[in-house]
matplotlib code that plots the C-alpha trace (Angstrom):
import matplotlib.pyplot as plt

x = [41.4, 41.3, 37.3, 37.4, 39.4, 37.6, 34.4, 36.3, 36.9, 40.4, 40.5, 44.8, 45.2, 42.5, 44.0, 47.3, 46.0, 44.3, 47.6, 49.6, 46.9, 47.4, 51.1, 51.4, 48.6, 49.3, 46.3, 42.3, 41.3, 38.9, 35.1, 33.8, 37.5, 36.9, 33.8, 35.7, 38.7, 36.6, 34.8, 38.1, 39.2, 35.9, 36.2, 39.8, 38.6, 40.9, 40.3, 42.2, 44.9, 48.2, 51.2, 52.4, 56.4, 57.5, 58.0, 54.6, 53.2, 55.6, 54.5, 50.9, 51.6, 53.8, 52.2, 50.2, 50.7, 48.9, 50.6, 50.1, 53.4, 53.7, 54.6, 58.1, 57.7, 56.8, 60.5, 62.0, 60.4, 61.5, 64.8, 65.8, 63.5, 65.3, 68.8, 67.4, 66.0, 69.5, 71.3, 69.1, 69.8, 66.2, 67.3, 64.0, 62.0, 65.2, 64.8, 61.0, 61.3, 64.4, 63.0, 60.2, 62.7, 65.4, 62.6, 62.0, 65.0, 67.7, 70.5, 70.6, 73.6, 73.8, 69.8, 71.4, 74.2, 72.1, 69.6, 72.8, 74.3, 71.0, 70.2, 73.7, 73.3, 69.9, 72.1]
y = [-131.3, -129.6, -129.7, -128.2, -125.4, -125.1, -124.5, -122.0, -119.9, -120.6, -121.6, -121.5, -123.5, -125.9, -126.3, -126.8, -130.4, -131.5, -130.9, -132.9, -135.7, -135.8, -135.6, -138.3, -140.8, -144.1, -145.6, -144.7, -141.3, -141.2, -140.9, -137.5, -136.4, -134.6, -133.0, -131.3, -130.4, -129.0, -126.7, -125.4, -124.8, -122.8, -120.9, -120.0, -119.1, -121.9, -123.8, -126.8, -128.3, -126.0, -126.8, -125.8, -125.2, -126.2, -122.5, -121.7, -124.2, -122.9, -119.4, -120.5, -122.2, -120.3, -119.5, -122.4, -125.4, -128.0, -128.5, -130.7, -132.2, -136.2, -137.5, -137.0, -140.9, -141.8, -140.6, -142.1, -145.3, -144.5, -144.2, -147.8, -149.1, -147.1, -148.4, -151.9, -152.0, -150.6, -153.3, -155.7, -154.2, -153.4, -150.2, -149.3, -149.4, -147.6, -144.7, -144.6, -143.9, -142.1, -139.5, -138.1, -138.4, -136.2, -133.2, -133.5, -134.3, -133.1, -132.8, -136.6, -137.3, -141.0, -141.4, -138.7, -141.1, -144.2, -142.1, -141.4, -144.9, -146.4, -144.7, -145.3, -148.8, -148.7, -147.6]
z = [94.6, 91.3, 90.9, 94.5, 93.3, 90.2, 92.5, 94.3, 91.5, 91.3, 87.6, 87.0, 89.9, 89.1, 85.6, 87.0, 88.9, 86.0, 83.7, 86.2, 86.1, 82.3, 82.2, 85.0, 83.5, 83.3, 82.3, 81.9, 82.8, 85.5, 84.6, 84.2, 83.7, 80.2, 81.5, 84.4, 82.6, 79.9, 82.6, 83.8, 80.6, 79.4, 82.4, 81.8, 78.0, 76.5, 73.5, 74.4, 76.9, 77.3, 78.8, 81.8, 82.7, 86.1, 87.2, 86.1, 88.7, 91.1, 90.8, 90.9, 94.1, 95.9, 98.9, 99.4, 101.4, 98.8, 95.2, 92.2, 92.3, 92.7, 96.2, 97.3, 99.0, 95.5, 94.0, 97.0, 96.1, 92.3, 93.1, 93.7, 91.4, 88.7, 90.1, 89.9, 86.3, 85.0, 86.9, 85.9, 82.4, 81.8, 80.1, 78.8, 82.0, 83.4, 80.9, 81.4, 85.3, 85.1, 82.5, 84.8, 87.9, 86.6, 86.1, 89.7, 90.9, 88.4, 91.0, 91.5, 89.6, 90.0, 88.3, 85.7, 84.7, 84.3, 82.4, 80.1, 80.3, 79.4, 76.4, 75.2, 75.9, 73.5, 70.8]

ax = plt.figure().add_subplot(projection="3d")
ax.plot(x, y, z, "-o")
ax.set_aspect("equal")
plt.show()
């Protein structure tokens, strides 16, 4: 999606997709990723990748049906996983998943409590 936006001349939107890919990357980057993001950064006249806040991304895609956010289905799947890790005492894994989860679902009190309790249990 990011490269298609780049080809359409929507460089800021393309960067948002690549930025999200960097943030949520869990392993090696796909082939040609560096070339693609370098092209987008060059078009934006930037020397290096830069941070984007959730509000900035939201503003970029305010009237678009495509957004560079992780799927809501993924978060529905991750929630029971976080609870399961916490229940089994796997606090490191609970923290790892819950930290990203609460960014996108900050009003989920149960996961917020699990995140705090997991951090306390590791201390």
